[in-house]
VOPAGU-2260 file (C-alpha; in pm, 1 decimal, decimal comma):
REM VOPAGU-2260
SITE   aa  ch    i         X         Y         Z
SITE  UNK   A    0   -1649,8     484,6    2778,8
SITE  UNK   A    1   -1583,1     217,9    2542,0
SITE  UNK   A    2   -1340,8     142,4    2262,2
SITE  UNK   A    3   -1588,9     152,2    1988,4
SITE  UNK   A    4   -1404,0     211,1    1674,8
SITE  UNK   A    5   -1118,0     -42,2    1577,5
SITE  UNK   A    6    -939,3    -120,5    1265,3
SITE  UNK   A    7   -1077,9    -228,5     919,7
SITE  UNK   A    8   -1213,0    -610,5     970,6
SITE  UNK   A    9   -1532,8    -599,1     762,1
SITE  UNK   A   10   -1569,0    -903,6     543,1
SITE  UNK   A   11   -1756,9    -847,2     207,9
SITE  UNK   A   12   -1905,5   -1205,7     253,9
SITE  UNK   A   13   -2059,2   -1149,4     592,5
SITE  UNK   A   14   -2060,4    -774,0     682,5
SITE  UNK   A   15   -2303,7    -841,5     998,1
SITE  UNK   A   16   -2005,9   -1077,6    1150,5
SITE  UNK   A   17   -1785,7    -768,1    1180,6
SITE  UNK   A   18   -1883,1    -439,4    1041,0
SITE  UNK   A   19   -1593,7    -243,2    1182,4
SITE  UNK   A   20   -1394,7     -36,2     901,4
SITE  UNK   A   21   -1157,8     249,1     882,1
SITE  UNK   A   22   -1155,1     448,2     532,7
SITE  UNK   A   23    -896,1     714,2     486,3
SITE  UNK   A   24    -843,1     696,8     876,3
SITE  UNK   A   25    -581,9     489,3    1077,9
SITE  UNK   A   26    -543,9     446,6    1437,0
SITE  UNK   A   27    -260,2     575,9    1651,9
SITE  UNK   A   28    -179,7     570,8    2016,4
SITE  UNK   A   29    -160,4     894,6    2208,3
SITE  UNK   A   30     -72,3     843,0    2577,4
SITE  UNK   A   31    -322,9     593,5    2707,7
SITE  UNK   A   32    -575,4     679,9    2445,4
SITE  UNK   A   33    -634,5     587,6    2078,3
SITE  UNK   A   34    -720,4     828,4    1820,6
SITE  UNK   A   35    -803,5     809,1    1455,4
SITE  UNK   A   36    -581,9    1001,7    1208,4
SITE  UNK   A   37    -647,8    1116,7     871,8
SITE  UNK   A   38    -436,1     962,0     583,8
SITE  UNK   A   39    -182,0    1193,0     395,3
SITE  UNK   A   40    -343,7    1324,3      86,4
SITE  UNK   A   41    -191,9    1408,1    -259,4
SITE  UNK   A   42     -60,6    1719,9    -402,7
SITE  UNK   A   43      74,6    1749,8    -741,2
SITE  UNK   A   44     453,7    1740,2    -766,4
SITE  UNK   A   45     485,6    1711,7   -1145,3
SITE  UNK   A   46     249,6    1636,2   -1451,3
SITE  UNK   A   47     393,6    1399,1   -1696,1
SITE  UNK   A   48     321,2    1408,0   -2064,8
SITE  UNK   A   49     242,9    1026,8   -2063,4
SITE  UNK   A   50     -43,3     893,5   -1874,3
SITE  UNK   A   51     -40,8     552,5   -1690,0
SITE  UNK   A   52     206,6     567,8   -1433,9
SITE  UNK   A   53     377,3     240,5   -1408,7
SITE  UNK   A   54     685,0     253,4   -1168,9
SITE  UNK   A   55     894,6     496,6    -957,9
SITE  UNK   A   56    1219,0     478,7    -750,2
SITE  UNK   A   57    1488,1     692,2    -619,2
SITE  UNK   A   58    1864,6     615,5    -726,4
SITE  UNK   A   59    2170,4     809,1    -656,9
SITE  UNK   A   60    1972,9    1107,3    -501,9
SITE  UNK   A   61    1736,8    1134,0    -820,0
SITE  UNK   A   62    1394,1    1056,7    -883,5
SITE  UNK   A   63    1301,3     833,3   -1168,8
SITE  UNK   A   64     955,4     724,3   -1314,5
SITE  UNK   A   65     800,2     531,1   -1610,1
SITE  UNK   A   66     472,1     669,6   -1708,8
SITE  UNK   A   67     333,2     526,9   -2038,0
SITE  UNK   A   68     633,5     436,4   -2248,7
SITE  UNK   A   69     862,0     716,5   -2126,5
SITE  UNK   A   70    1125,1     679,4   -1878,7
SITE  UNK   A   71    1164,1    1044,9   -1687,5
SITE  UNK   A   72    1412,6    1171,8   -1430,8
SITE  UNK   A   73    1258,7    1428,5   -1196,8
SITE  UNK   A   74    1434,2    1724,8   -1009,1
SITE  UNK   A   75    1381,9    1823,8    -667,6
SITE  UNK   A   76    1194,0    2140,6    -815,2
SITE  UNK   A   77     946,1    1905,9    -986,9
SITE  UNK   A   78    1104,2    1926,8   -1341,3
SITE  UNK   A   79    1044,0    1622,4   -1552,2
SITE  UNK   A   80    1304,7    1501,1   -1837,0
SITE  UNK   A   81    1236,7    1239,8   -2079,4
SITE  UNK   A   82    1509,1    1024,0   -2104,1
SITE  UNK   A   83    1386,7     769,1   -2359,7
SITE  UNK   A   84    1116,8     518,6   -2442,0
SITE  UNK   A   85    1045,6     173,1   -2294,3
SITE  UNK   A   86     763,7     -76,0   -2353,9
SITE  UNK   A   87     428,2      40,7   -2203,8
SITE  UNK   A   88     359,4    -236,6   -1964,2
SITE  UNK   A   89     135,7    -256,8   -1634,5
SITE  UNK   A   90     394,8    -497,4   -1518,7
SITE  UNK   A   91     700,6    -251,2   -1506,8
SITE  UNK   A   92     982,0    -299,4   -1273,6
SITE  UNK   A   93    1254,2     -39,3   -1176,8
SITE  UNK   A   94    1599,9     -79,9    -974,5
SITE  UNK   A   95    1924,1      85,3    -966,0
SITE  UNK   A   96    2232,9     191,9    -780,3
SITE  UNK   A   97    2493,1     472,2    -832,0
SITE  UNK   A   98    2401,5     650,8   -1186,4
SITE  UNK   A   99    2265,5     302,3   -1325,0
SITE  UNK   A  100    1860,0     271,4   -1346,1
SITE  UNK   A  101    1757,6     -73,0   -1449,0
SITE  UNK   A  102    1399,8    -131,8   -1610,0
SITE  UNK   A  103    1210,7    -425,2   -1710,1
SITE  UNK   A  104     905,3    -375,9   -1929,1
SITE  UNK   A  105     721,2    -554,5   -2193,2
SITE  UNK   A  106     963,5    -869,2   -2167,7
SITE  UNK   A  107    1257,9    -628,1   -2235,7
SITE  UNK   A  108    1534,5    -510,5   -2016,5
SITE  UNK   A  109    1677,4    -129,7   -2033,1
SITE  UNK   A  110    1980,4      33,0   -1871,9
SITE  UNK   A  111    2016,9     399,4   -1819,6
SITE  UNK   A  112    2362,3     470,8   -1736,2
SITE  UNK   A  113    2333,9     839,2   -1658,9
SITE  UNK   A  114    2387,7     931,7   -2023,2
SITE  UNK   A  115    2208,7     689,9   -2240,0
SITE  UNK   A  116    1895,9     462,0   -2231,4
SITE  UNK   A  117    1985,1     151,8   -2397,1
SITE  UNK   A  118    1796,2    -198,9   -2461,8
SITE  UNK   A  119    2008,6    -471,6   -2336,4
SITE  UNK   A  120    2005,0    -822,3   -2514,8
SITE  UNK   A  121    2196,9   -1148,6   -2483,3
SITE  UNK   A  122    2266,8   -1332,3   -2160,5
SITE  UNK   A  123    2113,1   -1646,2   -2105,0
SITE  UNK   A  124    1756,0   -1564,5   -2207,7
SITE  UNK   A  125    1605,3   -1244,9   -2363,5
SITE  UNK   A  126    1227,3   -1258,3   -2223,1
SITE  UNK   A  127    1275,1   -1078,3   -1897,9
SITE  UNK   A  128    1032,0   -1080,1   -1621,5
SITE  UNK   A  129    1157,1    -873,1   -1353,5
SITE  UNK   A  130    1474,9    -729,5   -1202,3
SITE  UNK   A  131    1648,2    -657,8    -856,4
SITE  UNK   A  132    1988,2    -580,9    -732,9
SITE  UNK   A  133    2220,9    -724,9    -482,6
SITE  UNK   A  134    2582,6    -633,1    -384,7
SITE  UNK   A  135    2687,1    -503,2    -739,8
SITE  UNK   A  136    2470,2    -766,0    -941,2
SITE  UNK   A  137    2176,1    -706,4   -1136,4
SITE  UNK   A  138    1941,3   -1019,1   -1130,8
SITE  UNK   A  139    1688,3   -1077,3   -1387,7
SITE  UNK   A  140    1394,1   -1357,5   -1393,7
SITE  UNK   A  141    1296,7   -1526,4   -1703,3
SITE  UNK   A  142     941,9   -1426,4   -1804,1
SITE  UNK   A  143     731,5   -1732,3   -1821,3
SITE  UNK   A  144    1014,5   -1927,5   -1736,2
SITE  UNK   A  145    1208,7   -2083,3   -1439,8
SITE  UNK   A  146    1557,6   -1927,9   -1515,2
SITE  UNK   A  147    1746,4   -1625,6   -1338,6
SITE  UNK   A  148    2044,9   -1471,8   -1441,2
SITE  UNK   A  149    2291,1   -1201,1   -1309,6
SITE  UNK   A  150    2501,3    -931,6   -1492,7
SITE  UNK   A  151    2881,0    -888,6   -1414,3
SITE  UNK   A  152    2947,3    -704,1   -1098,6
SITE  UNK   A  153    2908,1    -341,8   -1113,8
SITE  UNK   A  154    2789,9    -358,1   -1461,1
SITE  UNK   A  155    2413,2    -417,4   -1531,9
SITE  UNK   A  156    2432,3    -414,2   -1908,0
SITE  UNK   A  157    2703,9    -696,0   -1918,1
SITE  UNK   A  158    2523,8   -1015,3   -1936,9
SITE  UNK   A  159    2722,6   -1337,8   -1956,4
SITE  UNK   A  160    2513,4   -1644,5   -2088,3
SITE  UNK   A  161    2681,6   -1862,2   -1835,9
SITE  UNK   A  162    2581,5   -1663,7   -1546,2
SITE  UNK   A  163    2227,0   -1816,5   -1466,3
SITE  UNK   A  164    2052,4   -2072,0   -1268,8
SITE  UNK   A  165    1741,8   -2256,9   -1255,7
SITE  UNK   A  166    1491,5   -2237,2    -956,9
SITE  UNK   A  167    1386,8   -2602,7   -1002,1
SITE  UNK   A  168    1336,4   -2722,0    -648,3
SITE  UNK   A  169     961,3   -2717,2    -750,9
SITE  UNK   A  170     822,7   -2721,3   -1128,2
SITE  UNK   A  171     718,3   -2364,2   -1116,3
SITE  UNK   A  172     706,8   -2031,5   -1341,2
SITE  UNK   A  173     892,3   -1756,1   -1181,3
SITE  UNK   A  174     684,0   -1409,9   -1135,1
SITE  UNK   A  175     921,9   -1176,9    -942,7
SITE  UNK   A  176    1260,0   -1156,4    -778,8
SITE  UNK   A  177    1327,4    -952,0    -465,4
SITE  UNK   A  178    1643,1    -912,5    -268,1
SITE  UNK   A  179    1656,3    -850,2     105,5
SITE  UNK   A  180    1890,5    -920,4     387,7
SITE  UNK   A  181    2178,1   -1019,4     156,0
SITE  UNK   A  182    1957,6   -1310,6      -0,4
SITE  UNK   A  183    1756,0   -1339,7    -354,9
SITE  UNK   A  184    1398,1   -1423,7    -313,6
SITE  UNK   A  185    1256,6   -1608,6    -630,3
SITE  UNK   A  186     856,9   -1613,3    -614,0
SITE  UNK   A  187     704,6   -1831,2    -844,4
SITE  UNK   A  188     347,0   -1914,6    -915,5
SITE  UNK   A  189     320,9   -2169,4    -629,3
SITE  UNK   A  190     665,9   -2174,4    -468,6
SITE  UNK   A  191     934,7   -1953,2    -299,0
SITE  UNK   A  192    1320,8   -2014,7    -332,6
SITE  UNK   A  193    1588,1   -1841,1    -130,0
SITE  UNK   A  194    1946,5   -1798,3    -282,3
SITE  UNK   A  195    2241,0   -1635,2    -131,8
SITE  UNK   A  196    2585,3   -1499,1    -245,2
SITE  UNK   A  197    2859,4   -1782,2    -226,6
SITE  UNK   A  198    3167,8   -1545,2    -236,4
SITE  UNK   A  199    3261,0   -1690,3    -565,2
SITE  UNK   A  200    3251,1   -1519,3    -899,4
SITE  UNK   A  201    3068,4   -1548,1   -1212,4
SITE  UNK   A  202    2850,5   -1855,4   -1284,8
SITE  UNK   A  203    2914,9   -1958,2    -928,8
SITE  UNK   A  204    2820,2   -1628,1    -747,8
SITE  UNK   A  205    2490,3   -1768,3    -630,9
SITE  UNK   A  206    2368,9   -2086,4    -472,7
SITE  UNK   A  207    1999,6   -2184,2    -297,8
SITE  UNK   A  208    2028,0   -2188,1      71,0
SITE  UNK   A  209    1979,4   -2512,3     256,5
SITE  UNK   A  210    1600,7   -2539,3     347,8
SITE  UNK   A  211    1552,2   -2237,7     126,1
SITE  UNK   A  212    1225,0   -2371,4     -77,6
SITE  UNK   A  213     850,0   -2297,7      53,2
SITE  UNK   A  214     548,4   -2420,3     -60,7
SITE  UNK   A  215     392,1   -2086,7    -124,2
SITE  UNK   A  216     368,8   -1870,9    -421,6
SITE  UNK   A  217     310,0   -1513,1    -525,8
SITE  UNK   A  218     -45,3   -1418,4    -638,7
SITE  UNK   A  219      73,6   -1172,4    -922,0
SITE  UNK   A  220     382,6   -1019,0   -1002,9
SITE  UNK   A  221     333,0    -681,6    -863,3
SITE  UNK   A  222     209,9    -825,4    -531,4
SITE  UNK   A  223     531,9    -820,2    -348,8
SITE  UNK   A  224     756,6    -539,8    -196,4
SITE  UNK   A  225    1066,7    -484,5      13,5
SITE  UNK   A  226     986,6    -230,9     280,3
SITE  UNK   A  227    1331,7    -214,4     447,5
SITE  UNK   A  228    1287,0    -421,5     771,4
SITE  UNK   A  229    1135,7    -713,3     564,3
SITE  UNK   A  230     904,6    -799,9     286,9
SITE  UNK   A  231     522,8    -813,2     222,7
SITE  UNK   A  232     354,2   -1045,8     -40,0
SITE  UNK   A  233      22,7   -1189,2    -116,3
SITE  UNK   A  234      48,4   -1537,2    -157,5
SITE  UNK   A  235     -84,2   -1751,5    -403,3
SITE  UNK   A  236    -378,0   -1859,8    -149,3
SITE  UNK   A  237    -454,4   -1487,3    -107,1
SITE  UNK   A  238    -311,9   -1468,0     220,3
SITE  UNK   A  239     -99,7   -1161,9     325,3
SITE  UNK   A  240     247,3   -1236,6     448,2
SITE  UNK   A  241     527,4   -1063,5     629,8
SITE  UNK   A  242     867,8   -1214,7     558,7
SITE  UNK   A  243    1152,0   -1163,6     795,9
SITE  UNK   A  244    1451,9   -1344,3     706,2
SITE  UNK   A  245    1313,4   -1708,1     611,9
SITE  UNK   A  246    1040,4   -1683,3     858,2
SITE  UNK   A  247     680,6   -1613,2     703,1
SITE  UNK   A  248     393,5   -1470,8     915,9
SITE  UNK   A  249      34,1   -1415,7     778,3
SITE  UNK   A  250    -105,5   -1098,0     867,7
SITE  UNK   A  251    -428,7   -1072,7     653,6
SITE  UNK   A  252    -779,3   -1111,5     774,6
SITE  UNK   A  253   -1075,5   -1282,0     640,0
SITE  UNK   A  254   -1202,7    -945,2     500,9
SITE  UNK   A  255    -871,0    -883,2     321,2
SITE  UNK   A  256    -879,1   -1251,6     188,8
SITE  UNK   A  257   -1238,2   -1192,5      70,3
SITE  UNK   A  258   -1142,1    -875,3    -104,1
SITE  UNK   A  259    -837,8   -1029,6    -283,5
SITE  UNK   A  260   -1093,1   -1321,7    -384,3
SITE  UNK   A  261   -1362,3   -1104,0    -517,8
SITE  UNK   A  262   -1176,9    -800,2    -651,9
SITE  UNK   A  263    -850,0    -730,3    -862,0
SITE  UNK   A  264    -541,2    -641,4    -650,8
SITE  UNK   A  265    -286,7    -486,5    -899,1
SITE  UNK   A  266       6,3    -348,1    -693,5
SITE  UNK   A  267     209,4    -343,6    -355,3
SITE  UNK   A  268     403,3     -73,0    -247,6
SITE  UNK   A  269     503,9      93,1     105,6
SITE  UNK   A  270     528,7     453,1     234,3
SITE  UNK   A  271     616,1     605,2     591,9
SITE  UNK   A  272     406,4     855,9     784,5
SITE  UNK   A  273     525,4     998,2    1140,5
SITE  UNK   A  274     673,4     648,7    1254,5
SITE  UNK   A  275     413,2     434,6    1073,0
SITE  UNK   A  276     535,5     200,5     798,7
SITE  UNK   A  277     226,5     133,3     568,1
SITE  UNK   A  278     218,7    -138,9     305,0
SITE  UNK   A  279     -56,0     -79,3      46,2
SITE  UNK   A  280    -231,4    -351,8    -159,9
SITE  UNK   A  281    -388,5    -131,4    -419,6
SITE  UNK   A  282    -728,3    -272,8    -610,4
SITE  UNK   A  283    -828,3    -184,0    -955,1
SITE  UNK   A  284   -1203,8    -162,9    -857,2
SITE  UNK   A  285   -1216,1     -83,1    -477,7
SITE  UNK   A  286   -1045,0     109,0    -198,9
SITE  UNK   A  287    -675,0     -18,6    -132,2
SITE  UNK   A  288    -612,4    -233,7     188,9
SITE  UNK   A  289    -353,5     -72,7     384,1
SITE  UNK   A  290    -145,3    -263,2     647,4
SITE  UNK   A  291      38,7     -54,9     942,1
SITE  UNK   A  292     327,4    -259,6    1030,6
SITE  UNK   A  293     395,2     -56,1    1340,4
SITE  UNK   A  294      39,8    -146,7    1482,9
SITE  UNK   A  295     -57,5    -462,5    1292,7
SITE  UNK   A  296    -378,6    -316,5    1201,5
SITE  UNK   A  297    -544,8    -261,6     857,1
SITE  UNK   A  298    -730,3      39,7     700,2
SITE  UNK   A  299    -852,7     140,8     364,5
SITE  UNK   A  300    -739,7     422,0     121,6
SITE  UNK   A  301    -996,6     560,1    -130,2
SITE  UNK   A  302   -1079,2     844,7    -315,5
SITE  UNK   A  303   -1372,7    1083,2    -380,5
SITE  UNK   A  304   -1712,1    1120,0    -243,5
SITE  UNK   A  305   -1788,9     769,0    -384,7
SITE  UNK   A  306   -1470,9     604,0    -217,2
SITE  UNK   A  307   -1324,5     483,5    -551,9
SITE  UNK   A  308   -1011,5     315,1    -594,8
SITE  UNK   A  309    -687,7     504,9    -485,0
SITE  UNK   A  310    -486,8     591,7    -819,5
SITE  UNK   A  311    -146,4     576,0    -669,5
SITE  UNK   A  312      49,2     247,1    -770,1
SITE  UNK   A  313     394,8     305,3    -647,8
SITE  UNK   A  314     600,5     529,2    -405,2
SITE  UNK   A  315     955,2     625,1    -338,8
SITE  UNK   A  316    1126,6     874,2     -88,3
SITE  UNK   A  317    1270,0    1152,8    -279,4
SITE  UNK   A  318    1378,0    1484,3    -175,1
SITE  UNK   A  319    1291,2    1455,7     193,5
SITE  UNK   A  320     934,2    1354,6     105,0
SITE  UNK   A  321     747,8    1044,2      -9,3
SITE  UNK   A  322     633,9    1065,5    -391,8
SITE  UNK   A  323     363,9     846,7    -535,6
SITE  UNK   A  324     338,5     770,7    -900,8
SITE  UNK   A  325     -52,4     801,9    -989,0
SITE  UNK   A  326    -211,9     595,8   -1260,3
SITE  UNK   A  327    -356,5     875,7   -1431,0
SITE  UNK   A  328    -216,1    1187,7   -1250,4
SITE  UNK   A  329     165,8    1194,0   -1273,3
SITE  UNK   A  330     385,6    1209,1    -978,6
SITE  UNK   A  331     230,2    1320,7    -630,8
SITE  UNK   A  332     360,0    1403,1    -301,4
SITE  UNK   A  333     188,8    1208,7     -22,7
SITE  UNK   A  334      90,5    1511,2     206,8
SITE  UNK   A  335    -170,4    1739,7     292,3
SITE  UNK   A  336    -545,1    1709,8     359,0
SITE  UNK   A  337    -671,3    1706,1      35,9
SITE  UNK   A  338    -658,9    1456,9    -283,1
SITE  UNK   A  339    -535,0    1667,0    -569,1
SITE  UNK   A  340    -760,9    1977,0    -426,0
SITE  UNK   A  341   -1063,3    1734,8    -346,4
SITE  UNK   A  342   -1205,0    1651,7     -32,1
SITE  UNK   A  343   -1057,5    1339,9     158,6
SITE  UNK   A  344   -1394,5    1176,1     295,2
SITE  UNK   A  345   -1292,6     986,4     611,2
SITE  UNK   A  346   -1520,6     723,8     750,0
SITE  UNK   A  347   -1511,0     501,4    1045,8
SITE  UNK   A  348   -1756,2     210,9    1127,2
SITE  UNK   A  349   -1753,4      69,3    1479,0
SITE  UNK   A  350   -1784,1    -259,4    1613,5
SITE  UNK   A  351   -2122,4    -360,7    1744,4
SITE  UNK   A  352   -2262,1    -300,4    2099,2
SITE  UNK   A  353   -2516,9    -545,5    2150,8
SITE  UNK   A  354   -2780,4    -712,7    2406,3
SITE  UNK   A  355   -2947,8    -990,9    2245,2
SITE  UNK   A  356   -3174,4   -1077,0    2528,7
SITE  UNK   A  357   -3333,0    -734,4    2583,1
SITE  UNK   A  358   -3381,0    -428,6    2395,4
SITE  UNK   A  359   -3201,4    -107,8    2496,2
SITE  UNK   A  360   -3250,2     252,8    2470,4
SITE  UNK   A  361   -2956,8     481,5    2340,6
SITE  UNK   A  362   -3008,4     772,4    2507,6
SITE  UNK   A  363   -2675,4     974,2    2438,7
SITE  UNK   A  364   -2374,9     872,9    2227,5
SITE  UNK   A  365   -2062,9    1144,6    2293,5
SITE  UNK   A  366   -1757,7    1152,6    2031,0
SITE  UNK   A  367   -1467,7    1365,6    2123,3
SITE  UNK   A  368   -1198,0    1504,8    1891,9
SITE  UNK   A  369    -890,5    1739,2    1865,0
SITE  UNK   A  370   -1107,8    2040,1    1805,4
SITE  UNK   A  371   -1038,0    2421,5    1770,5
SITE  UNK   A  372    -751,7    2391,0    1540,8
SITE  UNK   A  373    -931,1    2362,7    1184,8
SITE  UNK   A  374    -944,8    2711,8    1028,8
SITE  UNK   A  375   -1236,3    2652,7     772,7
SITE  UNK   A  376   -1411,3    2972,9     819,3
SITE  UNK   A  377   -1709,9    2767,7     987,9
SITE  UNK   A  378   -1783,2    2482,0    1227,7
SITE  UNK   A  379   -1643,5    2150,4    1146,2
SITE  UNK   A  380   -1899,0    1885,3    1113,6
SITE  UNK   A  381   -1905,5    1499,8    1214,7
SITE  UNK   A  382   -2192,3    1299,0    1068,9
SITE  UNK   A  383   -2330,1    1001,5    1235,4
SITE  UNK   A  384   -2552,6     702,3    1127,4
SITE  UNK   A  385   -2644,7     409,3    1327,3
SITE  UNK   A  386   -2750,6      48,3    1231,1
SITE  UNK   A  387   -2963,9    -185,2    1417,0
SITE  UNK   A  388   -2871,8    -472,8    1198,7
SITE  UNK   A  389   -2485,8    -476,1    1226,9
SITE  UNK   A  390   -2434,6    -254,4     949,6
SITE  UNK   A  391   -2649,2    -424,7     688,1
SITE  UNK   A  392   -2866,2    -113,2     653,9
SITE  UNK   A  393   -2826,2     238,5     819,2
SITE  UNK   A  394   -3054,4     513,8     946,1
SITE  UNK   A  395   -3044,2     896,1     798,1
SITE  UNK   A  396   -2723,0    1084,2     848,7
SITE  UNK   A  397   -2712,3    1315,4    1156,7
SITE  UNK   A  398   -2454,7    1587,2    1176,2
SITE  UNK   A  399   -2322,1    1773,3    1465,4
SITE  UNK   A  400   -2069,7    2042,7    1508,8
SITE  UNK   A  401   -1714,7    2001,7    1611,3
SITE  UNK   A  402   -1703,4    2370,6    1648,4
SITE  UNK   A  403   -1487,8    2640,4    1477,1
SITE  UNK   A  404   -1136,7    2767,6    1528,5
SITE  UNK   A  405   -1042,8    2814,2    1869,9
SITE  UNK   A  406   -1343,2    2611,2    2019,1
SITE  UNK   A  407   -1098,6    2335,2    2204,2
SITE  UNK   A  408   -1370,8    2184,3    2435,8
SITE  UNK   A  409   -1650,2    2104,0    2190,8
SITE  UNK   A  410   -1801,2    1759,9    2173,3
SITE  UNK   A  411   -2029,6    1610,6    1929,7
SITE  UNK   A  412   -2341,4    1479,4    2112,5
SITE  UNK   A  413   -2616,3    1265,8    2002,5
SITE  UNK   A  414   -2952,9    1198,7    2186,7
SITE  UNK   A  415   -3237,6     968,6    2168,7
SITE  UNK   A  416   -3120,0     766,4    1884,2
SITE  UNK   A  417   -3388,7     483,6    1950,7
SITE  UNK   A  418   -3418,3     127,8    2071,0
SITE  UNK   A  419   -3196,7    -153,8    1962,0
SITE  UNK   A  420   -3074,1    -507,9    2044,6
SITE  UNK   A  421   -2741,5    -426,9    1848,4
SITE  UNK   A  422   -2607,7     -73,2    1775,7
SITE  UNK   A  423   -2340,9     -10,7    1514,9
SITE  UNK   A  424   -2226,6     336,1    1434,6
SITE  UNK   A  425   -2072,9     491,7    1132,4
SITE  UNK   A  426   -1905,5     844,7    1167,9
SITE  UNK   A  427   -1753,5    1039,7     883,5
SITE  UNK   A  428   -1579,9    1339,8     846,6
SITE  UNK   A  429   -1559,9    1512,2     506,2
SITE  UNK   A  430   -1378,9    1860,8     589,2
SITE  UNK   A  431   -1049,6    1929,5     457,4
SITE  UNK   A  432    -883,2    1938,8     786,4
SITE  UNK   A  433    -688,6    1689,9    1014,8
SITE  UNK   A  434    -861,3    1627,8    1341,4
SITE  UNK   A  435    -785,4    1330,6    1528,1
SITE  UNK   A  436   -1095,1    1151,1    1653,6
SITE  UNK   A  437   -1090,5     974,1    1992,6
SITE  UNK   A  438   -1178,7     605,0    1936,6
SITE  UNK   A  439   -1325,5     573,2    2278,6
SITE  UNK   A  440   -1695,9     711,0    2295,0
SITE  UNK   A  441   -1957,6     782,6    2566,8
SITE  UNK   A  442   -2268,0     567,6    2512,5
SITE  UNK   A  443   -2542,4     606,8    2769,1
SITE  UNK   A  444   -2803,8     295,2    2739,6
SITE  UNK   A  445   -3090,2     182,4    2950,7
């Protein structure tokens, strides 16, 4: 018995060095064993008239979303109401408190006060880049500039031209503001400054923390998220970081950094599943990379038989469930075993078993799963492919049955797989069911 399947580590620059991948699967400990569990699917919560989902948030117990150029409120029954129009901008940010929802899009600043959507002007600058909220203050950054300003307390529409400061410890352009733990985090292209409340009012409300300047910026405006216990961001060095207080910890792998370098990351957001807190780095043109903060492991999220880019670009918890905004499919609920009615293809690529000095015969390979619970009206199938060159090329698919409903002792067994110096396995499950697969397998070799 060997622990054969781990987290995603595959590096697109050098697949053979570490072929391991988890696609639409993540690892979870059950007793003294590890299992692979399927990611939550997508079910339609509400269709929106405007396509191109931009942002989503929950404020005062109500779900709000920006899709296209429309701001919507959404009830627990999935009824959407158009509240007004904003600029259609991929870099749309939403915040809020009480009855106020604040939106930044296309350089404009909007406030929904519970009755009216208004475009707010004035203040220290008019070209707005991002928005955050802290202790009654709404904080705005200057788009393509280095200033940030804050509203009157408890009044996001009141901007005083004197209530601003400049992030000037480094000559830099601000991309994003986030707040966490009572502090303001100002992400620039090449630096990060941390400011805090002073206890004074008006133009003296904020001051930079002593030592609160870091030589690390943000790769793009949407690539940072506050997940509650801390923050996650992709730095200008294309490394993923967790931020706790003022402590910054790199958590990316070489494979993630290659993906960020070669492809186009567009959004960061987070959601929770059964005690797992996942942070998503969504890409335009490949599967998302997803970091499990509870385990410190990565997996990937994709859609369709071709494992295309995941369409969800943001998430918020509302009405007891996690809701996502899909770039093309409105608001979805992150649950179930299908993606909008389609199959979620789950695939795991193992680490490599090797004996470089002598060839070996793989006489038998056995995989176990939680079987007997899938009511498909037929057997559930697991498909195996093996590689003798560390995942560069693969042999033909070899399906095996995992049994039907009530058949709890079924194992998937493959015999006489051939001779190898190195053996890498890929298993895939395309059935619409959640059947946790044990990561330790029996491999008999001679």
